[in-house]
N, C-alpha and C positions, 0 to 999 in steps of 0.2 A: 543472570543468565546470558546468552552468548547470541546475537543475533548478526545473522549476515545480508547485507547488501547487494543481489545481482542487479549490475547496470550494465543493462546491452543495448547493439543497436539494434532495434526488430524491423525484423525483413519482412517486405510491403506484403501484410496476407499470403503467409508462406506457412503453417504450422510448423511441418516439416523441420526446413532450416530453422524457425527460431528454437525446438526442443532437443536439438542438435549441436546448435550452440550453448544454449545455457545447460546443456550435457557436459559438452566440454571447458567449462566455464569450473563449475565444481568436482567436475573429477579433480583439478590440479589444488584443491581444498580440504584441509581435514578437521571435519566439522564434530564438535564434541552432540553428544547424542544428549536431549533434549534442547537443543538449542531453536532457534529462529530465524527461519528465512524466507525472505520476501524479494517477490519480480516486478514489477512494469506492470500500469494498467492494460489489463486485453495487451499482456505478451509474446503471445499467440499468433498476434496482426496486428498488430500497428493500431494507429485510433482514428478507425477506417466508419466512416457511415454509412459504410457497405455492409448496411445485415445481413443483406440475404449471402451473401458471402462468408459472414467472419461470426455470425448466430452460430451455436455447439446445434449439433445431431445429439439425437438419442445411436449407442452411449456416452457420452460428452468423449472425447480426444484429449481436449484438456482438463480434465477431473480426471480419469485415466494417469495420462503423465505425472500432478502436480500430486495422484496420490500415490505413485510409482517411484519420486523421489522422495515424500513421509519416509516409505517404508523405507529405504535406499540406505538414508542416511540418520533416519530412529530422532528427526526433526518432526515439528510442526512446517508450514508450508503457507506462501499467502503469497498471490497469485492473481490475478485479472483475467476476466472471460463474456463472454457475450453470448446472452443466453433469449431466445422469443421470442414475443406474448403472446399467449397461442392464441389466438386468430383474429389478431390485428397483425399488420402491416413492422410495428415499430418493436426495439430487442431490450436488450434488458442492460445495463453495463455495472456490470458486478465484478463481485470480492469473496473468494472462497478460501477460506483456512480447514489446513485438514489439522492432523493430529496423526502423529511417529505413525500408528496402527493404519494412515486410514481414513481416521474419524470424523467428521466436520465437529469441529468445532466451532465456525461462522458459516454464515451467507450475510454479506450487506446487499442493498443494490443502490445506485451512488441518486444521493439527493436531487444535488446540485447539476441536472445539466445543463453544458456548457452554451448558453445565450447566445455568445460571437459566433462561433462555430456553426452555430442550429443541431446541434445536437438534440436540442428536447426536440424536434421534427422526425428523429430516429431512434431515438430511446425514450420509455419510458420513463419517469421518476420514483426512487423510492419515495419510502415515507417513515421511514423508521429506523432509530441507532441503538447499534446492537456496539453488547463487547464478550467475551470472551476470556477465557485462565491458560493459562498458561508460563509455566517455569516460578512459578510464583505471585506473577505480576495481573493482576486483568487490565485488559491489549482494547483499545477501542477502535477499528480500522475504517477508514477513510476512502474517498477518492477523488484526487486530483484539482476541482474546481469546487468540492465542498471546502476548500485549505480559504477560500475568502469568504468562507462564513462562521461567524468565532461562536456562533449560541449551538451549534453540530456539535461543535468539541465540549460546549459547552454539559449539553445533554449526554455528555460519552463523562465525562467528569461528573454528575451530578450520579452517576447511576454505579462513582466508584474505579475510575478507569486512570492506571499509572502512567499507561502507554498510550503512544495516539501513532497510528498507521498511516501512512500516506500514501498508496501510492499511483505514480504519477503517471501522464502525456505531457509534461510541461512545453513548452518551446521559450528556445533561447532569448528571443526577445523581451522575455518580460520575465530572464533566470534571477533578477532584483529580486520581483516578488518574492517570486518563490521561496528566494533564501529567510528576506525578510518576514513576512507570513509565517515560515514556518517556526523560526525562531521567536515569532510573540506566541504563539500557542502554546508554543516549552512552557514561554512567561506565565501569561497572566493562569493557564494549569500546572504550573507544579511538576509536573510531570516528562518522564523522554517524550521525544519525539522522532520517528523515525518514516523518512523521505529516503521515496526510490522513485528516480525518474529515470524516464531513455537518455541514450545518445543517439546520435549520428541526425540519418534525415528519412523524412517521409514525402512522399507528392505535394505535403504541403508547408510543409515547417522546416522548421532547423530544432534541434535536443542540443542540450547544455550538459546533459546524464547533471552533474552537482545530488547528487544522491546522496542526503547524509542523515546524523545523528548530535542530534538537541539534546542537551541534560536537561535539569527543573530552574536551574537557573540562566541557559540560553548556552552555554556553549557547549557550541560541534567540537564533539570529540570522534568523528571518523567522518570522512570527507572521499569521495570516490573519481571524482574530479570528476573531467569531462571526455573522457574517452571507456571505449568499454572495460567494465572491471568489477571485482566480487570485493569489498572490503564489508571488516568485522565490528564489531564491536561488542564489549563487556556491560550490560546495564548491571546494576545494584538499589534494591527494593531502601537499603536505608538512606540510600540516596534521598530516593522521594520523601518515606516518612520522616524521614529527621527536620528536611524544610519544612513541610508542611507541618512540623509540631512548631522549631522556630519560628515561625513565618506565619501564620497561619489565617491567611485571603484568603481559602477560598472557604472559610464559616461564613464570611460574611457574604455569599451569597445569599446565602437566605434572609438577611436582614434586609428590610423595602426600606 
């Protein structure tokens, strides 16, 4: 399966500018049909706590944009968005995965909202880990701060996940944590891990990019660097299956 990581310098709270940027970045790429394209957390607005400004209305502009990309490139698309909790002031920090025909493959609500920036005061926490199938793989999507909680990945692994996708707005000050934890999640779950982060800056943080694909052995097989970029990698189901068969560590999860 071909995966494409779209690392952008998100324009603060400006959907149209961010849609245009992604469109231009992808226009220069040749995507095989059936690829998986991944965009960062809150890719259309930046990591904003202004729920009133960034929450999607009806119809959702972000959903329409992702739908258009999926159909244009005959590929699955993953991207972050914000929706509002009905009857409350809080929003949901979500991830939407659409298939090549625009069909919904998965919708995931961030479970671990970031206490350090008081995200939990503005965004409702999710509860359910989810998976979906694409390109012959079972894929588990997660969001940013979730990366620090290995039990969420174990839940995905127990559901059969062979690929984990983490979309993020992870700041430069903790980039070493980002890379180390992505690698750890790949090794301990014997799975590919795709981490897609933003670059540039917003009113609060600087961002390092450092979007990567890590194989089940913990080896980085694609790295987007620290500037706006698109990078691709080829994932092989055989790599996952053969390693899990040779070194069956996941079997021991069932032994107490």
